[in-house]
GUVEXPA-406512 format. One record per residue (C-alpha): residue in one letter; x, y, z; residue number from 1. Coordinates in Angstrom, 1 decimal, decimal comma, padded with zeros to 4 digits. Layout:
// residues N
@aa: A	c1: X	c2: Y	c3: Z	i: NUM .
...
This chain:
// residues 116
@aa: Q	c1: 126,6	c2: 137,4	c3: 124,8	i: 1 .
@aa: V	c1: 126,6	c2: 141,1	c3: 124,8	i: 2 .
@aa: Q	c1: 123,5	c2: 142,7	c3: 126,2	i: 3 .
@aa: L	c1: 122,9	c2: 146,4	c3: 126,8	i: 4 .
@aa: V	c1: 119,5	c2: 147,4	c3: 128,1	i: 5 .
@aa: E	c1: 118,6	c2: 151,1	c3: 128,5	i: 6 .
@aa: S	c1: 115,9	c2: 152,7	c3: 130,6	i: 7 .
@aa: G	c1: 114,9	c2: 156,0	c3: 132,0	i: 8 .
@aa: G	c1: 113,8	c2: 158,0	c3: 129,0	i: 9 .
@aa: G	c1: 110,7	c2: 160,1	c3: 128,9	i: 10 .
@aa: L	c1: 109,1	c2: 163,5	c3: 128,5	i: 11 .
@aa: V	c1: 110,7	c2: 166,4	c3: 130,5	i: 12 .
@aa: Q	c1: 110,3	c2: 170,2	c3: 130,4	i: 13 .
@aa: P	c1: 113,2	c2: 172,4	c3: 129,4	i: 14 .
@aa: G	c1: 115,5	c2: 173,0	c3: 132,3	i: 15 .
@aa: G	c1: 114,5	c2: 169,6	c3: 133,8	i: 16 .
@aa: S	c1: 116,6	c2: 166,5	c3: 134,6	i: 17 .
@aa: L	c1: 116,5	c2: 162,8	c3: 133,7	i: 18 .
@aa: R	c1: 118,8	c2: 159,9	c3: 134,5	i: 19 .
@aa: L	c1: 119,3	c2: 157,1	c3: 132,0	i: 20 .
@aa: S	c1: 120,4	c2: 153,7	c3: 133,0	i: 21 .
@aa: C	c1: 122,1	c2: 151,0	c3: 130,9	i: 22 .
@aa: V	c1: 122,5	c2: 147,5	c3: 132,4	i: 23 .
@aa: A	c1: 125,3	c2: 145,6	c3: 130,6	i: 24 .
@aa: S	c1: 126,4	c2: 142,0	c3: 130,6	i: 25 .
@aa: P	c1: 128,8	c2: 141,5	c3: 133,4	i: 26 .
@aa: F	c1: 131,9	c2: 140,6	c3: 131,3	i: 27 .
@aa: V	c1: 131,2	c2: 143,7	c3: 129,2	i: 28 .
@aa: F	c1: 130,9	c2: 146,0	c3: 132,2	i: 29 .
@aa: R	c1: 134,1	c2: 144,7	c3: 133,7	i: 30 .
@aa: S	c1: 136,3	c2: 144,9	c3: 130,7	i: 31 .
@aa: Y	c1: 135,2	c2: 147,6	c3: 128,3	i: 32 .
@aa: A	c1: 134,6	c2: 151,3	c3: 128,0	i: 33 .
@aa: M	c1: 130,9	c2: 152,2	c3: 127,8	i: 34 .
@aa: S	c1: 129,4	c2: 155,1	c3: 125,9	i: 35 .
@aa: W	c1: 126,1	c2: 156,9	c3: 125,4	i: 36 .
@aa: Y	c1: 125,2	c2: 158,1	c3: 121,9	i: 37 .
@aa: R	c1: 122,1	c2: 159,9	c3: 120,7	i: 38 .
@aa: Q	c1: 120,3	c2: 160,5	c3: 117,5	i: 39 .
@aa: G	c1: 117,9	c2: 163,4	c3: 117,1	i: 40 .
@aa: P	c1: 115,2	c2: 163,8	c3: 114,4	i: 41 .
@aa: G	c1: 117,0	c2: 164,3	c3: 111,1	i: 42 .
@aa: K	c1: 120,4	c2: 164,2	c3: 112,7	i: 43 .
@aa: E	c1: 123,3	c2: 161,8	c3: 112,6	i: 44 .
@aa: R	c1: 124,1	c2: 159,7	c3: 115,7	i: 45 .
@aa: E	c1: 126,6	c2: 161,5	c3: 117,9	i: 46 .
@aa: L	c1: 128,7	c2: 160,7	c3: 121,0	i: 47 .
@aa: V	c1: 127,3	c2: 162,1	c3: 124,2	i: 48 .
@aa: A	c1: 129,6	c2: 160,7	c3: 126,8	i: 49 .
@aa: Q	c1: 132,1	c2: 157,9	c3: 127,4	i: 50 .
@aa: I	c1: 133,6	c2: 156,2	c3: 130,5	i: 51 .
@aa: S	c1: 136,5	c2: 153,9	c3: 130,8	i: 52 .
@aa: N	c1: 136,1	c2: 150,4	c3: 132,1	i: 53 .
@aa: G	c1: 137,6	c2: 151,4	c3: 135,4	i: 54 .
@aa: G	c1: 135,6	c2: 154,6	c3: 135,6	i: 55 .
@aa: G	c1: 138,6	c2: 156,8	c3: 136,0	i: 56 .
@aa: S	c1: 138,4	c2: 158,5	c3: 132,6	i: 57 .
@aa: T	c1: 135,4	c2: 160,3	c3: 131,1	i: 58 .
@aa: N	c1: 134,8	c2: 162,2	c3: 127,9	i: 59 .
@aa: Y	c1: 131,9	c2: 164,3	c3: 126,8	i: 60 .
@aa: G	c1: 130,5	c2: 165,8	c3: 123,6	i: 61 .
@aa: D	c1: 130,8	c2: 169,6	c3: 123,4	i: 62 .
@aa: S	c1: 127,1	c2: 170,2	c3: 123,5	i: 63 .
@aa: V	c1: 126,6	c2: 168,4	c3: 126,8	i: 64 .
@aa: K	c1: 129,7	c2: 169,4	c3: 128,8	i: 65 .
@aa: G	c1: 128,8	c2: 170,8	c3: 132,2	i: 66 .
@aa: R	c1: 125,2	c2: 169,5	c3: 132,0	i: 67 .
@aa: F	c1: 125,5	c2: 165,7	c3: 131,7	i: 68 .
@aa: T	c1: 127,5	c2: 163,3	c3: 133,9	i: 69 .
@aa: I	c1: 128,3	c2: 159,7	c3: 133,1	i: 70 .
@aa: S	c1: 129,0	c2: 157,2	c3: 135,8	i: 71 .
@aa: R	c1: 129,1	c2: 153,5	c3: 136,5	i: 72 .
@aa: D	c1: 128,1	c2: 151,2	c3: 139,4	i: 73 .
@aa: S	c1: 130,1	c2: 148,0	c3: 139,5	i: 74 .
@aa: A	c1: 127,7	c2: 146,3	c3: 141,9	i: 75 .
@aa: K	c1: 124,8	c2: 146,7	c3: 139,4	i: 76 .
@aa: N	c1: 126,7	c2: 146,4	c3: 136,1	i: 77 .
@aa: T	c1: 125,1	c2: 149,7	c3: 135,2	i: 78 .
@aa: V	c1: 126,2	c2: 152,9	c3: 133,5	i: 79 .
@aa: Y	c1: 124,2	c2: 156,0	c3: 134,2	i: 80 .
@aa: L	c1: 123,8	c2: 159,3	c3: 132,3	i: 81 .
@aa: Q	c1: 122,6	c2: 162,1	c3: 134,5	i: 82 .
@aa: M	c1: 121,2	c2: 164,8	c3: 132,3	i: 83 .
@aa: N	c1: 120,6	c2: 168,3	c3: 133,8	i: 84 .
@aa: S	c1: 119,4	c2: 171,6	c3: 132,4	i: 85 .
@aa: L	c1: 117,8	c2: 169,8	c3: 129,5	i: 86 .
@aa: K	c1: 117,1	c2: 171,7	c3: 126,3	i: 87 .
@aa: S	c1: 114,9	c2: 171,0	c3: 123,3	i: 88 .
@aa: D	c1: 118,0	c2: 170,2	c3: 121,3	i: 89 .
@aa: D	c1: 118,6	c2: 167,2	c3: 123,6	i: 90 .
@aa: T	c1: 115,5	c2: 165,5	c3: 122,2	i: 91 .
@aa: A	c1: 116,7	c2: 162,3	c3: 120,8	i: 92 .
@aa: V	c1: 116,8	c2: 158,5	c3: 121,1	i: 93 .
@aa: Y	c1: 119,7	c2: 157,7	c3: 123,4	i: 94 .
@aa: Y	c1: 121,7	c2: 154,5	c3: 122,9	i: 95 .
@aa: C	c1: 124,1	c2: 152,7	c3: 125,2	i: 96 .
@aa: N	c1: 127,2	c2: 151,4	c3: 123,4	i: 97 .
@aa: T	c1: 130,3	c2: 149,4	c3: 123,8	i: 98 .
@aa: F	c1: 133,0	c2: 148,6	c3: 121,2	i: 99 .
@aa: I	c1: 134,5	c2: 145,1	c3: 121,3	i: 100 .
@aa: A	c1: 136,7	c2: 144,9	c3: 118,2	i: 101 .
@aa: P	c1: 135,8	c2: 144,7	c3: 115,5	i: 102 .
@aa: F	c1: 132,1	c2: 145,4	c3: 116,4	i: 103 .
@aa: N	c1: 130,0	c2: 148,1	c3: 117,9	i: 104 .
@aa: Y	c1: 127,2	c2: 146,9	c3: 120,1	i: 105 .
@aa: W	c1: 124,1	c2: 148,9	c3: 120,8	i: 106 .
@aa: G	c1: 121,1	c2: 148,8	c3: 123,1	i: 107 .
@aa: Q	c1: 117,6	c2: 149,2	c3: 121,8	i: 108 .
@aa: G	c1: 117,5	c2: 152,9	c3: 122,7	i: 109 .
@aa: T	c1: 115,4	c2: 155,1	c3: 124,9	i: 110 .
@aa: Q	c1: 113,5	c2: 158,1	c3: 123,8	i: 111 .
@aa: V	c1: 114,1	c2: 161,5	c3: 125,6	i: 112 .
@aa: T	c1: 111,8	c2: 164,3	c3: 124,7	i: 113 .
@aa: V	c1: 112,4	c2: 167,8	c3: 126,0	i: 114 .
@aa: S	c1: 109,3	c2: 169,9	c3: 125,5	i: 115 .
@aa: S	c1: 107,0	c2: 172,3	c3: 127,4	i: 116 .
């Protein structure tokens, strides 16, 4: 069974930081790439960051490069998204994702609001 459980969202001021966590089922974590997506108000869902199953390869959306970092902790079956220098445009629901052909699997989402 595929389980993805996000946490760590909240309200933060512009320029602040947050770290999101996604705990995955062990077999998912060991074998598949993991991603973070987000969907802002009135916007389409977009890829934020992706990390390979071994952690050796990462990929970021253009809007977050240099500010966000994705990482994974094998001991905890957890993928993290460290978000720094947050802007109001980063306000969105953030979703943990993995693709196991032919399906995409999603967590329940965690709200991030950047506002003064």
